[in-house]
C-alpha positions in Angstrom: 21.5 6.1 -11.5 18.6 8.3 -12.2 15.0 7.3 -11.5 11.7 8.9 -12.6 9.3 8.0 -9.8 5.5 8.4 -10.5 2.8 8.4 -7.8 -0.7 9.6 -7.1 -1.5 10.4 -3.5 -4.8 9.0 -2.0 -7.5 11.2 -0.5 -6.9 9.4 2.8 -3.2 9.0 3.4 -2.4 5.3 3.4 0.3 2.7 3.0 1.0 3.3 -0.7 1.7 6.9 0.0 4.1 6.0 2.8 5.7 3.4 0.6 6.4 6.1 -2.0 7.9 8.5 0.4 10.0 6.0 2.2 11.4 4.6 -1.1 12.2 8.0 -2.4 14.1 8.8 0.8 15.8 5.4 0.7 16.9 5.8 -2.9 18.2 9.4 -2.4 20.2 8.5 0.7 21.6 5.5 -1.2 23.0 7.9 -3.9 20.2 7.4 -6.5 18.9 10.5 -8.2 15.1 10.7 -8.0 12.8 12.8 -10.2 9.3 12.7 -8.7 6.1 13.0 -10.8 3.2 13.4 -8.4 -0.5 14.0 -8.4 -3.0 14.2 -5.6 -6.4 12.5 -5.5 -7.5 15.1 -2.9 -7.9 17.4 -5.9 -10.9 15.4 -7.1 -14.2 17.2 -6.5 -16.9 15.6 -4.4 -19.6 15.6 -7.1 -20.6 12.5 -9.1 -19.5 14.2 -12.3 -16.2 15.1 -10.8 -15.5 11.5 -9.8 -16.6 10.1 -13.2 -14.4 12.6 -15.0 -11.5 11.6 -12.7 -12.0 8.0 -13.3 -12.2 8.8 -17.0 -8.7 10.3 -16.8 -7.6 7.0 -15.3 -8.3 5.3 -18.6 -6.0 7.7 -20.5 -4.6 11.0 -19.3 -3.1 12.9 -22.2 -1.7 15.7 -20.0 0.1 13.2 -17.8 1.6 11.6 -20.9 2.9 15.0 -22.1 4.3 15.9 -18.7 6.1 12.6 -18.4 7.5 12.7 -21.9 8.9 16.2 -21.1 10.6 14.9 -18.0 12.1 11.9 -19.8 13.5 14.1 -22.5 14.9 16.6 -20.0 16.4 14.3 -17.4 17.1 11.0 -19.3 16.2 8.6 -16.5 17.6 5.1 -16.4 14.3 3.7 -15.0 10.7 4.9 -14.6 9.3 3.5 -11.4 5.5 3.7 -11.1 3.7 3.3 -7.8 0.0 4.3 -7.8 -1.2 5.7 -11.1 -4.9 5.7 -10.3 -6.8 7.8 -11.2 -4.8 11.0 -11.8 -1.9 9.8 -13.9 -3.0 6.6 -15.7 -1.0 4.1 -17.8 -0.8 6.6 -20.6 2.7 7.4 -19.3 3.9 4.0 -20.4 4.0 5.1 -24.0 6.6 7.9 -23.8 8.8 5.7 -21.6 8.5 2.8 -24.1 9.1 5.0 -27.1 12.1 6.7 -25.6 13.8 3.5 -24.4 13.2 3.9 -20.6 12.4 0.6 -18.8 9.4 0.6 -16.6 9.1 -0.9 -13.1 5.5 -1.0 -11.9 4.5 -1.7 -8.3 1.4 -3.8 -7.8 0.2 -2.8 -4.3 -3.5 -3.4 -4.8 -5.9 -5.3 -7.0 -7.1 -2.4 -9.2 -6.4 -4.4 -12.4 -9.1 -6.9 -11.4 -11.4 -5.2 -9.0 -13.2 -1.9 -9.3 -12.7 -1.0 -5.6 -9.1 -2.5 -5.7 -9.6 -4.8 -2.6 -11.7 -7.8 -3.6 -14.3 -6.8 -1.0 -18.1 -6.2 -1.4 -21.1 -6.4 0.9 -19.0 -7.1 4.0 -17.1 -10.1 2.5 -14.3 -11.1 0.2 -15.5 -11.0 -3.5 -13.4 -12.4 -6.4 -16.2 -12.4 -9.0 -14.1 -10.2 -11.4 -10.7 -11.7 -10.8 -10.3 -13.8 -13.9 -12.9 -12.0 -16.1 -11.7 -9.9 -19.0 -14.4 -7.4 -18.4 -15.6 -6.9 -14.8 -19.3 -6.5 -15.5 -20.3 -7.6 -12.0 -18.6 -4.5 -10.6 -20.8 -2.3 -12.9 -23.9 -4.2 -11.8 -23.1 -3.7 -8.1 -21.7 -0.2 -8.4 -18.5 -1.3 -6.7 -16.6 1.9 -7.3 -17.9 4.7 -5.1 -21.4 3.1 -5.2 -21.8 4.4 -8.7 -22.6 2.2 -11.7 -21.4 5.0 -14.1 -18.1 5.4 -12.3 -17.7 1.6 -12.1 -18.3 1.3 -15.9 -15.4 3.7 -16.5 -13.2 1.7 -14.1 -14.1 -1.4 -16.1 -13.0 0.4 -19.2 -9.7 1.3 -17.5 -9.2 -2.4 -16.5 -9.6 -3.4 -20.2 -6.9 -0.9 -21.1 -4.6 -2.2 -18.3 -5.0 -5.8 -19.4 -4.2 -4.9 -22.9 -1.1 -3.1 -21.9 -0.2 -6.0 -19.6 0.2 -8.2 -22.6 2.5 -5.8 -24.4 6.0 -7.2 -23.6 7.6 -3.9 -24.5 5.7 -1.9 -22.0 6.4 -2.9 -18.4 9.7 -4.7 -17.9 9.3 -5.6 -14.2 6.3 -5.8 -11.9 6.6 -6.3 -8.2 4.2 -7.0 -5.4 4.9 -6.7 -1.6 4.0 -10.3 -0.8 4.0 -13.8 -2.4 0.2 -13.9 -1.8 -0.3 -10.8 -4.0 2.1 -12.1 -6.6 0.0 -15.3 -6.9 -3.2 -13.3 -7.2 -1.8 -11.3 -10.1 -0.3 -14.4 -11.9 -3.7 -16.2 -11.5 -5.3 -13.2 -13.0 -3.1 -13.4 -16.1 0.1 -11.6 -15.4 3.3 -13.1 -16.8 4.9 -15.0 -13.9 8.4 -14.3 -15.2 7.9 -10.6 -14.9 6.2 -10.5 -11.5 8.6 -10.4 -8.5 8.3 -9.8 -4.8 9.7 -6.8 -2.9 8.3 -6.3 0.6 7.9 -3.0 2.4 10.3 -2.0 5.1 10.5 0.1 8.3 13.1 2.8 8.8 14.5 4.0 11.1 14.8 0.9 13.2 14.3 2.0 16.8 14.9 -1.5 18.1 12.6 -3.5 20.5 10.2 -1.5 22.6 9.5 -2.1 26.3 6.2 -3.8 25.7 5.3 -3.0 29.3 1.8 -1.7 28.6 -1.4 -3.7 28.7 -2.8 -1.7 25.8 -3.8 -3.2 22.5 -3.5 -1.0 19.4 -5.2 -0.7 16.1 -3.6 1.4 13.3 -5.2 1.8 9.9 -7.9 3.2 7.7 -11.3 3.4 9.5 -13.3 1.5 7.0 -15.3 -1.7 6.8 -12.7 -3.7 4.9 -10.1 -2.9 7.5 -12.3 -4.7 10.1 -13.0 -1.8 12.3 -16.6 -3.0 12.8 -15.3 -6.4 13.9 -12.9 -4.7 16.3 -15.6 -2.6 17.9 -18.0 -5.6 18.3 -15.2 -7.6 19.9 -14.4 -4.9 22.4 -18.0 -4.6 23.5 -17.3 -7.7 25.7 -13.8 -6.8 26.9 -12.3 -4.8 29.8 -9.0 -4.3 28.0 -7.4 -0.9 27.1 -7.5 -0.2 23.3 -6.0 2.7 21.3 -7.4 3.3 17.8 -5.3 5.3 15.4 -6.3 6.4 11.9 -8.9 8.2 9.8 -11.5 7.3 7.2 -15.2 7.1 6.4 -16.1 5.4 9.7 -14.5 8.0 11.9 -17.8 9.2 13.4 -18.7 5.7 14.4 -15.3 5.2 16.0 -15.5 8.5 17.9 -18.9 7.6 19.2 -17.7 4.1 20.3 -14.7 5.6 22.1 -16.9 8.1 24.0 -19.2 5.3 25.1 -16.3 2.9 26.2 -13.9 4.2 28.8 -11.3 1.5 28.0 -11.1 2.7 24.3 -9.1 5.8 23.2 -9.3 7.3 19.7 -6.2 9.3 18.8 -7.1 10.3 15.2 -4.4 10.5 12.5 -0.9 10.7 14.1 2.5 10.8 12.6 4.7 7.7 12.1 7.0 8.6 15.0 4.0 8.4 17.4 2.7 5.2 15.8 6.0 3.5 16.3 6.2 4.7 19.9 2.7 3.4 20.6 3.6 0.0 19.1 6.7 -0.3 21.1 4.8 0.2 24.4 1.8 -2.0 23.3 0.9 -5.4 24.5 -0.1 -6.3 20.9 -1.2 -4.9 17.6 -4.6 -5.9 16.3 -5.1 -6.1 12.6 -8.7 -7.4 11.9 -8.8 -6.7 8.1 -11.5 -8.5 6.1 -10.0 -8.1 2.7 -6.9 -9.6 1.0 -4.3 -7.3 2.3 -1.4 -7.2 -0.2 1.1 -6.7 2.7 0.5 -5.3 6.1 2.9 -2.5 6.8 1.7 -1.9 10.3 2.4 -5.6 11.1 6.0 -5.0 10.2 6.2 -1.8 12.1 5.0 -3.7 15.2 7.5 -6.5 14.5 10.3 -3.9 14.4 9.5 -3.0 18.0 9.2 -6.7 19.0 5.4 -6.4 19.4 3.3 -9.5 18.5 0.3 -9.2 16.2 -3.2 -10.6 16.2 -4.3 -10.7 12.6 -7.0 -12.1 10.4 -6.1 -15.4 8.8 -6.4 -13.9 5.4 -4.3 -12.7 2.5 -0.7 -11.5 3.1 -1.5 -11.2 6.9 -1.3 -15.0 7.2 2.0 -14.8 5.3 3.5 -12.4 7.8 2.0 -13.7 11.1 2.9 -17.2 12.1 0.3 -18.4 14.5 1.7 -19.1 18.0 5.1 -17.9 16.9 5.1 -14.1 16.4 1.4 -13.6 17.1 -2.0 -15.1 16.6 -4.4 -15.6 13.7 -8.2 -15.6 13.9 -11.0 -16.1 11.5 -11.7 -12.8 9.6 -14.9 -11.1 10.6 -15.4 -13.3 13.7 -15.6 -11.0 16.7 -15.8 -13.9 19.1 -12.6 -15.4 17.7 -10.9 -12.0 18.0 -12.1 -11.5 21.6 -10.7 -15.0 22.4 -7.4 -14.1 20.8 -7.1 -10.9 22.8 -7.8 -12.9 26.0 -5.1 -15.4 25.2 -2.5 -12.7 24.6 -3.5 -10.8 27.6 -3.1 -13.8 29.9 0.1 -15.4 28.6 2.8 -16.2 31.1 5.6 -13.7 31.0 8.1 -16.2 29.5 5.7 -17.2 26.7 4.9 -13.6 25.9 8.6 -12.8 25.8 9.1 -15.6 23.3 6.4 -14.0 21.0 8.2 -10.7 21.3 11.6 -12.2 20.4 10.1 -14.0 17.4 8.4 -10.8 16.2 11.7 -8.9 16.3 13.6 -11.7 14.6 11.0 -11.7 11.8 11.7 -8.1 11.2 15.5 -8.2 11.2 15.6 -11.2 8.8 13.1 -9.8 6.2 12.1 -6.1 6.5 15.1 -3.8 7.1 15.9 -0.9 4.8 19.3 -2.2 3.8 17.9 -5.5 2.4 15.0 -3.6 0.7 17.4 -1.2 -1.0 19.4 -4.1 -2.4 16.2 -5.7 -3.7 14.9 -2.6 -5.4 18.3 -2.1 -7.2 18.1 -5.7 -8.3 14.7 -5.1 -9.9 16.0 -1.9 -11.6 18.9 -3.9 -13.0 16.5 -6.6 -14.2 14.4 -3.9 -15.9 17.4 -2.3 -17.6 18.7 -5.7 -18.7 15.4 -6.8 -20.2 15.0 -3.5 -21.9 18.6 -3.4 -23.2 18.1 0.2 -24.3 21.7 1.3 -24.0 23.1 4.3 -22.1 21.4 7.6 -22.1 23.2 10.9 -22.7 23.6 13.1 -19.7 20.5 15.2 -18.9 19.7 18.2 -16.7 21.1 17.9 -13.3 19.7 20.6 -11.0 20.1 20.7 -7.3 16.4 20.3 -6.8 14.0 18.5 -9.2 10.5 19.8 -9.9 7.4 18.2 -8.8 4.6 17.9 -11.3 1.0 18.4 -10.5 -2.1 19.4 -12.4 -0.2 19.4 -15.6 2.3 22.1 -14.7 5.9 22.0 -13.5 6.2 23.6 -10.1 9.5 24.1 -8.2 9.8 22.5 -4.8 11.4 24.4 -2.0 13.1 21.3 -0.7 14.4 18.1 -2.1 12.5 16.2 0.6 9.2 14.4 -0.1 6.1 16.4 0.8 
């Protein structure tokens, strides 16, 4: 099988970028040929005009359409798998795939179709004002995208295009979300329930249970308000418990200052996955205080893979992954007193009770989030897409040892078949 896989990297590396890289590696090691089409949001300038122009490309990027058409004609893929298309690629690439008979599988890893900032979050709280609206005018009024009404207006135009394409049965054959919660959100917003499926994320390699012999709690994630970093810092003001914070983002200066003022808090910055997994294996608990509707919670599954329980907000997909009093604890999102109490409960559990939480966390991982089961599920979705498209077999295409990466409208050779 040959798959054209399209993705735009975020300015701050996040879960969607990791999902892209891990799925490409999984497919290649499983014998699937992958042709990557990649753009980078880091190429967007810092000025308001640069950002408005970038969002304008998100509505319809003619160059991306031409590039994808060229790749399809050259390599004859069996499936086009789209991850994040915003804003550097756009749904313009659907047209050549549709016209040339290539079925499309589109991941839905955020809420960009409905919400200008993609996370149903505004002014420090969950906001669903635009969820079921054809045109998200509230986002323009509030300047929800980059605090700019102009940029938000362009995102609203893009959403109108997306919702139009969404109703074109011949465009996307299969959508998938990483959780049942996210699936329900998209269906409630107008997506065809028959075409929206669930495929969770996975963790690989599986290093097995960690020792869990540290008293340290760990936060891993983007340093931003919606991720609950403010709530975390407020909760730790009243605690004498070691905390390690890992990640980067717009609130990094605040986190650095907080760590300097609190001897029990250590800020590690952005670290690689290997170090993250090692930290989680040693940790007493992962803390995930997000205040938005997380579509999944990759870090939760990484913790579970090491047998580490999780304290998470009782919100979105986090409440789907964490079973209260079973593999972790849930607390009211944004409530620092409730978070502080949960930390105290985990910290003072009897050894046998804590061991049962760790065993349940590990069991959750092995039953639901291994790479082997994920590979099978993704191939099932590809088969569904190909069956629904019924486009017939493609003739053999180019078969080089290394496929090109595409960026900035030009084909460039990659020195390695590995994902960069």
